NUKOL-839317 format. One line per 3 residues: number of its first residue (from 0); for each residue x negated, y, z of C-alpha. Coordinates in steps of 0.02 Angstrom, whole numbers, always signed. Layout:
% residues N
NUM	X/Y/Z ~ ...
***
This chain:
% residues 277
0	-8256/+6318/+7013 ~ -8298/+6439/+7135 ~ -8416/+6374/+7284
3	-8412/+6436/+7457 ~ -8563/+6562/+7430 ~ -8464/+6631/+7280
6	-8303/+6660/+7370 ~ -8409/+6758/+7509 ~ -8481/+6855/+7379
9	-8327/+6898/+7289 ~ -8250/+6939/+7442 ~ -8378/+7060/+7499
12	-8370/+7142/+7325 ~ -8187/+7138/+7255 ~ -8101/+7307/+7227
15	-7958/+7245/+7103 ~ -7813/+7123/+7134 ~ -7867/+7015/+6993
18	-8025/+6987/+7093 ~ -7943/+6872/+7222 ~ -7965/+6701/+7152
21	-7826/+6628/+7252 ~ -7711/+6745/+7169 ~ -7783/+6730/+6986
24	-7769/+6541/+7009 ~ -7595/+6540/+7083 ~ -7522/+6659/+6926
27	-7635/+6570/+6784 ~ -7615/+6394/+6859 ~ -7799/+6377/+6811
30	-7963/+6372/+6888 ~ -8076/+6526/+6931 ~ -8265/+6536/+6877
33	-8386/+6670/+6930 ~ -8512/+6710/+6759 ~ -8635/+6823/+6834
36	-8540/+6978/+6896 ~ -8379/+6941/+6787 ~ -8231/+6822/+6870
39	-8119/+6722/+6755 ~ -7983/+6612/+6760 ~ -7978/+6463/+6635
42	-7852/+6313/+6592 ~ -7801/+6196/+6451 ~ -7814/+6319/+6291
45	-7817/+6497/+6394 ~ -7962/+6611/+6470 ~ -7898/+6782/+6560
48	-8071/+6869/+6586 ~ -8070/+7012/+6711 ~ -8198/+7147/+6648
51	-8234/+7231/+6811 ~ -8404/+7202/+6866 ~ -8426/+7162/+7067
54	-8582/+7246/+7062 ~ -8645/+7409/+6967 ~ -8561/+7513/+6859
57	-8466/+7449/+6706 ~ -8578/+7409/+6552 ~ -8477/+7384/+6392
60	-8612/+7290/+6304 ~ -8659/+7175/+6453 ~ -8473/+7118/+6470
63	-8471/+7064/+6277 ~ -8614/+6962/+6301 ~ -8528/+6873/+6443
66	-8363/+6864/+6353 ~ -8455/+6789/+6219 ~ -8540/+6648/+6326
69	-8367/+6622/+6416 ~ -8259/+6597/+6257 ~ -8403/+6478/+6187
72	-8393/+6383/+6336 ~ -8203/+6351/+6365 ~ -8162/+6361/+6184
75	-7979/+6450/+6218 ~ -7829/+6458/+6088 ~ -7790/+6619/+6190
78	-7886/+6750/+6269 ~ -7818/+6877/+6394 ~ -7944/+7016/+6419
81	-7923/+7164/+6545 ~ -8065/+7294/+6571 ~ -8096/+7470/+6592
84	-8114/+7469/+6391 ~ -8077/+7349/+6265 ~ -8241/+7308/+6143
87	-8216/+7396/+5974 ~ -8154/+7255/+5843 ~ -8024/+7171/+5947
90	-7873/+7279/+5893 ~ -7784/+7410/+5995 ~ -7749/+7354/+6184
93	-7562/+7338/+6209 ~ -7579/+7427/+6395 ~ -7658/+7584/+6439
96	-7656/+7619/+6615 ~ -7757/+7640/+6774 ~ -7768/+7577/+6950
99	-7735/+7704/+7092 ~ -7836/+7717/+7251 ~ -7798/+7770/+7427
102	-7934/+7828/+7532 ~ -7900/+7773/+7713 ~ -8038/+7863/+7805
105	-7977/+8044/+7718 ~ -7787/+8013/+7727 ~ -7660/+8136/+7766
108	-7491/+8095/+7754 ~ -7382/+8225/+7682 ~ -7240/+8306/+7792
111	-7105/+8263/+7672 ~ -7173/+8073/+7653 ~ -7194/+8072/+7848
114	-6988/+8135/+7861 ~ -6960/+7982/+7746 ~ -7042/+7877/+7849
117	-6962/+7924/+7995 ~ -6795/+7908/+7913 ~ -6822/+7734/+7862
120	-6890/+7690/+8031 ~ -6716/+7745/+8121 ~ -6629/+7599/+8027
123	-6761/+7475/+7981 ~ -6884/+7357/+8068 ~ -7044/+7305/+7975
126	-7112/+7131/+8035 ~ -7247/+7038/+7951 ~ -7239/+6850/+7898
129	-7292/+6734/+7765 ~ -7130/+6621/+7731 ~ -7043/+6682/+7564
132	-6849/+6640/+7562 ~ -6706/+6659/+7459 ~ -6678/+6836/+7525
135	-6852/+6872/+7445 ~ -6810/+6789/+7282 ~ -6643/+6866/+7274
138	-6713/+7047/+7270 ~ -6832/+7001/+7132 ~ -6687/+6923/+7024
141	-6599/+7080/+7055 ~ -6737/+7188/+6994 ~ -6758/+7079/+6832
144	-6571/+7094/+6811 ~ -6582/+7293/+6808 ~ -6749/+7316/+6734
147	-6823/+7277/+6566 ~ -6985/+7182/+6591 ~ -7089/+7073/+6470
150	-7123/+6899/+6488 ~ -7288/+6895/+6567 ~ -7226/+7001/+6702
153	-7079/+6888/+6720 ~ -7217/+6750/+6740 ~ -7291/+6836/+6866
156	-7145/+6880/+6965 ~ -7094/+6686/+6967 ~ -7268/+6637/+7031
159	-7256/+6736/+7198 ~ -7203/+6607/+7305 ~ -7341/+6472/+7246
162	-7464/+6636/+7278 ~ -7396/+6663/+7449 ~ -7405/+6479/+7505
165	-7585/+6452/+7446 ~ -7667/+6619/+7479 ~ -7690/+6632/+7665
168	-7748/+6821/+7647 ~ -7567/+6862/+7565 ~ -7426/+6933/+7670
171	-7239/+6990/+7661 ~ -7203/+7147/+7751 ~ -7028/+7142/+7761
174	-6894/+7282/+7797 ~ -6725/+7240/+7881 ~ -6580/+7314/+7952
177	-6487/+7305/+8114 ~ -6376/+7145/+8039 ~ -6548/+7047/+7993
180	-6528/+7108/+7807 ~ -6679/+7131/+7704 ~ -6682/+7306/+7615
183	-6852/+7290/+7540 ~ -7005/+7211/+7552 ~ -7201/+7208/+7496
186	-7324/+7077/+7457 ~ -7495/+7136/+7537 ~ -7669/+7053/+7506
189	-7796/+7064/+7638 ~ -7924/+6942/+7554 ~ -8055/+7075/+7503
192	-8192/+7154/+7636 ~ -8175/+7342/+7601 ~ -7992/+7341/+7518
195	-7808/+7306/+7547 ~ -7705/+7275/+7408 ~ -7530/+7322/+7374
198	-7485/+7195/+7260 ~ -7276/+7212/+7244 ~ -7131/+7295/+7296
201	-6957/+7254/+7300 ~ -6806/+7353/+7352 ~ -6610/+7304/+7383
204	-6486/+7391/+7293 ~ -6334/+7310/+7411 ~ -6443/+7361/+7569
207	-6535/+7511/+7521 ~ -6602/+7644/+7647 ~ -6700/+7796/+7588
210	-6882/+7789/+7636 ~ -6900/+7599/+7641 ~ -7043/+7567/+7515
213	-7115/+7728/+7619 ~ -7103/+7641/+7794 ~ -7170/+7478/+7703
216	-7336/+7560/+7630 ~ -7363/+7636/+7803 ~ -7363/+7478/+7887
219	-7480/+7408/+7754 ~ -7586/+7551/+7793 ~ -7584/+7512/+7976
222	-7635/+7331/+7948 ~ -7756/+7390/+7827 ~ -7846/+7495/+7966
225	-7830/+7369/+8090 ~ -7913/+7251/+7980 ~ -8067/+7360/+7955
228	-8026/+7427/+7784 ~ -8089/+7576/+7698 ~ -7967/+7573/+7542
231	-7813/+7517/+7477 ~ -7785/+7490/+7303 ~ -7611/+7529/+7250
234	-7606/+7458/+7090 ~ -7574/+7519/+6919 ~ -7459/+7658/+6878
237	-7343/+7548/+6776 ~ -7221/+7689/+6731 ~ -7183/+7876/+6795
240	-7076/+7828/+6939 ~ -7182/+7708/+7004 ~ -7345/+7822/+6972
243	-7260/+7963/+7058 ~ -7229/+7854/+7217 ~ -7423/+7823/+7222
246	-7477/+8006/+7189 ~ -7368/+8080/+7321 ~ -7459/+7955/+7459
249	-7615/+8036/+7386 ~ -7666/+7898/+7265 ~ -7782/+7951/+7141
252	-7819/+7843/+6968 ~ -7995/+7771/+6988 ~ -8010/+7640/+6876
255	-7957/+7637/+6693 ~ -7855/+7487/+6637 ~ -7847/+7402/+6468
258	-7767/+7254/+6422 ~ -7771/+7139/+6270 ~ -7704/+6974/+6214
261	-7798/+6868/+6082 ~ -7722/+6716/+6001 ~ -7811/+6607/+5872
264	-7875/+6435/+5872 ~ -8021/+6405/+5982 ~ -8139/+6394/+5816
267	-8078/+6536/+5741 ~ -8089/+6626/+5901 ~ -8269/+6578/+5931
270	-8323/+6628/+5757 ~ -8229/+6795/+5755 ~ -8310/+6845/+5918
273	-8486/+6812/+5866 ~ -8459/+6920/+5707 ~ -8369/+7064/+5829
276	-8486/+7057/+5975
***
């Protein structure tokens, strides 16, 4: 479990969404553990290892040592590993991506983006809140109905209400029209010292307004600046459409992201890691 002193340490050094203990615990339904400079989440039969060190540059050899100790300690049947690079011998990662970063100090909103913000602001009002309602659930369900996503993503989306209810630094940014209908919403995280996190964005097909997502991100930026954040981690590129949105705002890829899910029996996984690490 995480101690209050460790919570303060994590808050002061967090730079990826998975560094937020409450988020990881809500999604995994496990406990958070700080192992030297690395955070992991463990539960019955599983271990999620976040291979992004809190201090200093990424050292793959050092991460291997700490990962091996974590596997020996928790004896998971399933290991999920995310890191800038997957150690050799594990097989090919199932996902290759990058986190995008927005530097608030040097942010200059492009004219076309500013026009979209102004366009959306004529029809929509943005409010910050924490109450997850049926209309939020409806937009998520609509998204899932129209997009092909894996089971892991479906699980994460299903846990968003639990995340919002259990983590005080997580907020909803709601864009509603003049009739009070929800056009789009973001989930934003402000629990790190220097970073705000752009966690999720969902839009309504029925009450769609051009520029709604731009208006919401602009509101997130305003909130982040008000809380003294220096940067926003915009999350992963996901696909060309999502990465285009982040790039047009000036977001740049700043961290490689590789993901691997490794399933085995606890003992064979430990034995395998001893030989590979």
